[in-house]
C-alpha positions, 0 to 999 in steps of 0.5 A, a space after each residue: 016494258 018490265 022496267 025492274 029488268 030494265 032498271 037492273 040493267 042500268 045498274 050493271 052497266 053502271 057499276 061496270 062503267 062506274 059511273 052514276 045510274 043518272 048519266 043513263 037512260 034507256 035510250 043511251 047508246 052503250 058504245 057512243 054515249 056510255 063509252 062501253 068497250 068489249 071487255 065491259 060488254 063480256 062483264 055485262 053479258 056474264 052479270 045478265 046470266 048471273 042475275 036472270 039465270 039465263 044463258 046467253 050464246 055468243 051469237 045471240 046478241 050482236 056478233 057479227 063476224 065472217 059467218 055474216 060475210 059468208 051468209 051476205 048479211 055484211 058485205 064490204 063492212 056494210 049491213 045488206 038487205 038479207 042482213 037487216 031482214 036478219 036483225 029485223 026476225 033476230 030482234 023481233 022483240 024491240 024497235 029496229 027502224 033505226 037499222 038501215 041497208 048499207 048502214 055501216 057495220 060500226 054504226 050497228 054497235 051504236 044503236 044497242 042501248 039499255 033498252 034493247 038489251 033488256 028487251 032481249 033478256 025479258 025475251 030469255 026470260 019468257 
């Protein structure tokens, strides 16, 4: 794990949320623990692209939408077995053992952490 990338992500989060970096750990849930909102996620997205010189498409990172319902990944706002397999494939760079079939869609967002975001960035830099 490249701690420099993860440290930069945590600094960005602290700046966006106007909190101390000490309040953020690698395993903090961005939404549950830190109170990140969708507008904050957009700010983080743009800062990551600028800082690391990468492009992140909107469907690469945590964008569950109608297409996922059409693909059978999300049914009745819950992750299906097919959706779980897609997450394992899409996020093979990090530990996704906390994800479970049948998990409510809202709970998926609670699993987004600075570590996951940093790991994602590292894969984009390779």
